[in-house]
C-alpha positions in Angstrom: 5.1 13.1 -4.9 6.6 12.9 -1.4 3.3 13.8 0.2 -0.3 14.0 -1.0 -3.8 14.0 0.5 -7.5 14.0 -0.6 -10.7 15.0 1.1 -14.0 14.1 -0.6 -17.4 12.7 0.0 -15.6 9.4 0.9 -14.1 11.1 4.0 -11.3 13.3 5.2 -7.8 12.1 4.2 -6.3 9.1 2.4 -7.3 6.4 5.0 -11.0 7.0 4.4 -10.5 7.2 0.6 -8.4 4.0 0.5 -10.8 2.0 2.6 -13.8 3.1 0.6 -12.1 2.2 -2.7 -11.1 -1.2 -1.3 -14.7 -1.8 -0.2 -16.1 -0.2 -3.4 -18.3 2.1 -1.3 -20.0 5.2 -2.7 -20.1 8.6 -1.0 -23.1 9.8 -3.2 -26.3 10.8 -1.3 -29.6 12.3 -2.4 -29.2 16.1 -2.9 -30.1 18.1 0.2 -27.8 21.1 -0.4 -28.8 24.6 0.4 -32.0 25.6 -1.3 -31.5 23.2 -4.3 -34.6 21.5 -5.4 -33.4 18.8 -7.8 -33.8 15.1 -8.0 -30.1 14.1 -8.1 -27.3 12.6 -6.1 -24.2 14.6 -4.8 -20.9 13.8 -3.2 -20.8 16.3 -0.3 -17.9 16.8 2.2 -18.2 17.4 5.9 -17.0 21.0 6.1 -17.1 22.5 9.6 -19.6 25.4 9.9 -18.0 26.7 13.1 -17.3 30.5 12.7 -13.8 30.0 14.3 -12.8 27.1 12.0 -10.5 29.4 10.1 -7.7 31.1 12.0 -8.0 34.8 12.5 -5.4 35.6 9.8 -7.6 33.8 7.2 -11.0 35.0 8.3 -11.2 37.6 5.6 -11.0 34.8 3.0 -13.9 32.8 4.5 -16.1 31.0 2.0 -17.1 27.3 1.5 -14.4 26.7 -1.0 -11.6 28.0 1.2 -13.0 26.1 4.2 -12.9 23.0 2.2 -9.3 23.8 1.2 -8.3 24.3 4.8 -10.0 21.0 5.8 -8.1 19.2 3.1 -4.7 20.8 4.1 -5.1 19.4 7.6 -5.2 15.8 6.6 -2.4 13.2 6.3 0.3 15.4 7.9 0.4 17.5 4.7 1.1 20.8 6.5 4.0 19.1 8.3 5.4 17.8 5.0 5.2 21.3 3.6 7.0 22.6 6.7 9.8 20.1 6.1 10.1 21.3 2.5 10.3 24.9 3.8 13.4 23.8 5.8 15.1 22.6 2.7 13.9 25.3 0.2 13.3 29.0 0.6 9.6 29.6 0.9 9.8 32.0 -2.1 10.9 29.0 -4.2 7.8 26.9 -3.4 5.0 27.5 -5.9 1.2 26.9 -5.5 -0.7 25.8 -8.6 -4.3 24.8 -8.1 -7.4 24.0 -10.2 -11.0 25.1 -9.5 -14.1 25.8 -11.5 -16.4 27.8 -9.3 -14.1 28.7 -6.5 -16.2 30.6 -3.8 -19.3 31.3 -6.0 -21.6 30.1 -3.3 -20.7 33.1 -1.2 -21.9 35.5 -4.0 -25.0 33.4 -4.5 -25.9 33.8 -0.8 -25.2 37.5 -1.1 -27.8 37.9 -3.8 -30.4 36.8 -1.3 -29.6 39.9 0.8 -29.2 42.7 -1.8 -29.7 46.2 -0.5 -33.4 47.0 -1.5 -32.4 50.6 -2.2 -29.1 50.3 -4.1 -29.1 46.7 -5.2 -25.6 46.4 -3.6 -24.3 43.1 -2.3 -23.8 42.8 1.5 -20.4 43.8 2.8 -19.5 40.2 3.7 -19.4 39.3 0.0 -15.8 39.8 -1.1 -15.3 38.8 -4.7 -11.5 39.0 -4.6 -11.2 36.6 -1.7 -14.1 34.3 -2.5 -15.6 34.0 -6.0 -12.5 35.0 -7.9 -10.8 31.8 -9.0 -7.4 33.1 -7.8 -8.8 33.1 -4.3 -8.0 29.4 -4.0 -4.2 29.7 -4.6 -4.1 32.9 -2.5 -5.7 31.2 0.4 -3.5 28.1 0.3 -0.4 30.2 -0.1 -1.3 32.2 3.0 -2.4 29.1 5.0 1.0 27.4 4.3 3.1 30.5 4.8 4.6 30.4 1.3 5.9 33.2 -0.9 6.5 31.6 -4.2 4.6 32.0 -7.5 0.9 31.1 -7.3 -1.6 30.5 -10.1 -5.0 28.9 -10.7 -6.1 26.9 -13.7 -9.8 26.9 -14.6 -10.3 24.7 -17.6 -13.4 22.9 -16.3 -12.8 19.2 -15.5 -9.1 19.1 -16.5 -8.2 22.1 -14.3 -6.4 20.2 -11.5 -4.7 17.8 -13.8 -3.2 20.5 -15.9 -1.5 22.1 -12.8 0.8 19.0 -12.7 2.1 20.1 -16.1 2.4 23.8 -14.9 4.4 22.8 -11.9 6.6 20.4 -13.9 7.5 23.2 -16.3 8.3 25.6 -13.5 10.6 22.9 -11.9 12.4 22.1 -15.1 13.0 25.8 -15.8 14.5 26.2 -12.3 12.0 28.9 -11.3 11.0 26.9 -8.2 12.4 24.1 -6.1 9.1 22.5 -5.1 5.4 23.0 -5.7 2.0 22.5 -4.1 -0.4 21.2 -6.7 -4.0 20.1 -6.6 -7.5 21.3 -6.8 -10.4 22.4 -4.7 -14.0 22.7 -5.8 -17.1 23.0 -3.7 -20.8 22.7 -4.4 -22.9 25.7 -5.4 -26.2 26.4 -6.9 -24.8 27.6 -10.2 -23.1 24.3 -10.8 -26.0 22.1 -9.9 -28.6 24.1 -11.8 -26.2 24.7 -14.7 -25.6 21.0 -15.3 -29.3 20.3 -14.8 -30.1 22.9 -17.6 -27.6 21.0 -19.8 -29.6 17.8 -19.0 -26.4 16.2 -17.8 -27.5 15.4 -14.2 -28.5 11.8 -13.3 -31.4 11.3 -11.0 -29.5 8.3 -9.5 -26.0 7.7 -8.4 -24.0 7.9 -11.6 -23.0 4.7 -13.5 -19.9 5.1 -15.6 -19.8 3.0 -18.8 -23.0 1.3 -17.8 -25.7 0.6 -20.4 -28.1 2.6 -18.2 -25.9 5.5 -17.5 -27.8 8.8 -17.8 -25.6 11.6 -16.4 -23.2 12.8 -13.8 -23.4 13.1 -10.0 -21.6 16.3 -8.9 -19.2 16.1 -6.0 -16.7 18.3 -4.2 -13.2 17.7 -3.0 -9.9 19.2 -1.9 -6.8 17.5 -3.1 -3.2 18.5 -2.6 0.2 17.1 -3.5 3.8 18.2 -2.8 6.1 17.9 -5.9 9.9 18.1 -5.9 12.5 17.1 -8.4 13.4 13.5 -8.8 17.1 13.2 -7.9 19.6 10.8 -6.4 18.1 11.3 -2.9 14.6 10.1 -4.0 14.2 6.7 -2.4 13.3 3.6 -4.5 9.6 3.0 -4.6 8.7 6.7 -4.4 5.7 7.9 -6.5 6.8 10.0 -9.5 5.0 12.0 -12.1 6.5 10.3 -15.1 4.7 12.2 -17.9 2.0 14.8 -18.5 0.2 15.2 -21.8 -2.1 18.1 -22.7 -4.2 19.0 -25.7 -6.9 21.4 -26.8 -9.1 20.2 -29.6 -11.6 23.0 -29.1 -14.2 20.9 -31.0 -17.2 22.2 -29.1 -18.0 24.2 -25.9 -19.4 21.2 -24.1 -18.8 18.1 -26.3 -15.6 16.3 -26.9 -14.3 15.5 -30.4 -16.5 12.6 -31.7 -13.4 10.5 -32.5 -11.7 11.4 -29.2 -8.9 13.3 -31.1 -7.9 15.5 -28.2 -8.1 12.7 -25.7 -5.8 10.5 -27.8 -3.3 13.4 -28.2 -3.2 13.9 -24.5 -2.6 10.2 -23.7 0.0 9.9 -26.5 1.9 13.0 -25.3 1.9 11.7 -21.7 3.3 8.3 -22.8 5.9 10.0 -25.0 7.1 12.1 -22.1 7.2 9.1 -19.8 9.1 7.1 -22.5 6.6 4.3 -22.3 4.8 2.2 -24.9 1.2 1.1 -24.3 2.3 -2.2 -22.7 3.9 -0.1 -19.9 0.6 1.1 -18.6 -0.8 -1.3 -16.0 -4.0 0.6 -15.2 -5.9 3.5 -16.7 -8.0 5.6 -14.4 -10.6 7.0 -16.8 -12.3 10.4 -16.8 -15.5 8.3 -17.0 -18.2 10.9 -16.2 -21.2 8.6 -16.9 -22.8 10.7 -19.6 -23.8 8.9 -22.8 -21.5 10.9 -25.0 -18.4 11.3 -22.9 -18.0 7.7 -21.9 -18.6 6.6 -25.5 -15.9 8.9 -26.9 -13.4 8.1 -24.2 -13.9 4.4 -25.0 -13.1 5.2 -28.6 -9.9 7.1 -27.7 -8.7 4.5 -25.2 -9.5 1.6 -27.5 -7.6 3.3 -30.4 -4.4 3.4 -28.3 -4.6 0.5 -25.8 -7.1 -1.9 -27.3 -8.2 -4.2 -24.5 -4.8 -4.8 -23.0 -4.7 -2.3 -20.1 -7.3 -2.6 -17.3 -9.4 0.6 -16.9 -12.2 2.0 -14.8 -13.8 5.2 -13.5 -14.4 5.8 -9.8 -16.8 8.7 -10.2 -19.6 6.3 -9.0 -17.8 6.6 -5.6 -16.8 10.3 -5.4 -19.0 12.0 -8.0 -17.6 14.3 -10.5 -15.6 16.9 -8.6 -15.2 19.2 -11.6 -12.2 21.5 -10.9 -10.8 19.1 -8.3 -11.5 16.0 -10.4 -8.2 15.8 -12.2 -6.1 15.9 -9.0 -8.5 13.4 -7.3 -8.0 11.1 -10.3 -4.2 11.4 -9.9 -4.4 10.6 -6.2 -6.7 7.6 -6.7 -4.2 6.4 -9.3 -1.4 6.9 -6.8 -3.3 4.8 -4.3 -3.8 2.1 -7.0 0.0 1.9 -7.3 0.5 1.8 -3.5 -2.2 -0.9 -3.1 -1.1 -2.7 -6.2 -4.8 -2.8 -7.1 -6.6 -1.7 -10.2 -9.9 -0.2 -8.9 -13.3 -1.3 -10.0 -16.2 1.0 -10.9 -18.7 1.5 -8.0 -22.2 1.9 -9.4 -21.5 0.2 -12.7 -23.7 -2.9 -13.0 -23.9 -3.8 -16.7 -21.3 -2.6 -19.1 -22.5 -1.0 -22.3 -21.8 -3.5 -25.0 -22.0 -0.8 -27.7 -18.9 1.0 -26.5 -15.6 0.6 -28.2 -13.8 -2.5 -26.6 -11.6 -1.7 -23.6 -10.6 -3.8 -20.6 -13.1 -2.2 -18.2 -13.1 -3.4 -14.6 -16.3 -3.4 -12.5 -14.5 -5.0 -9.5 -11.2 -4.4 -7.9 -8.3 -6.5 -9.3 -5.0 -7.0 -7.4 -2.1 -7.0 -9.9 1.5 -6.0 -10.1 1.7 -2.4 -11.3 4.5 0.1 -12.1 2.7 2.7 -14.1 -0.8 4.2 -14.1 -2.4 6.6 -16.6 -4.9 9.1 -15.3 -7.3 10.9 -17.7 -9.1 14.2 -17.3 -11.0 15.8 -20.1 -12.8 19.2 -19.8 -15.4 21.3 -21.6 -14.0 23.1 -24.6 -11.7 20.2 -25.5 -9.2 20.9 -22.7 -7.6 17.5 -22.1 -4.9 16.2 -19.8 -3.4 12.8 -19.1 -0.9 12.1 -16.3 1.4 9.0 -16.0 2.4 8.0 -12.5 5.1 5.5 -11.7 7.2 4.0 -9.0 10.9 4.8 -8.9 13.2 1.9 -9.6 
């Protein structure tokens, strides 16, 4: 990972994210989004509303999700890093693989407020292909970065932008590409907020992962990007590497994980196997940790079964909210910052650990410690699971 960036409710770029994690601040605020009338907290980003925010060549793809993507691309010198990659590799050999769940659905939702009273047609400014279609995200980023390589979007709920690391890894190993832009972008919309409310999964308060009083998620939004290249002799010591990616699909239930964490265990074990690591080699586990009663309980079962209480673990969704299709990539980036800072993150919002959960070494406060490898978990609806091992090059 020669370059990466993240924009979320904690601010634009890595400096804001890092300082907030160090201070254990939260970006969650009471919901005042669009016409939503729900008692809940959200993690909202500061997306410019200026009509000329997007350059002319990208105006046809204008929607909240693509604006968030464009905002994210402009942070941490990421566009310059991609430009340097284009000097080394043909732009048709740089892929774009992103995760999202709702893409530009808000654009369509707004359009339904202005249906033609005679025909029922959506207004002309609603463009399904360039907004709501999930492929819009990769198409937009590909155009914004001037790339011509393969592009694809994964939409497997909360594991979406973790699974793209596996997709890019396979493409690199096959020799189909020389570099890849991976990540995720997901923005708030009414369907998501009211949908999770209908499932009785929204908390009325800022979410509290693994807390005895946890009662649901806080939805957030984020844009996260990383540039991946092959690890070779020119990669300097200390560089961040994707050491292993594990995927599974237990397909136990549409919205509930396997009660014994079967798929989660399979994903973690596969990631460890690819990274050629035993459990003692993992210095910190960045949990999926959604703060729902069921998900946290089952993740604790899965983690405890493999690691016991030896590896420190936590969830940071009390800081960022659950960013759905962007959550996996955000988890990976926060894990990368843990390696850079040599700090296992605490769990903002968690006050009293649930003693009924399976025993794991859960951190509520930051802990400075030597680290070489971090495991990041992302588990989605339908039993779509992904774990990523990050490491530092020797």
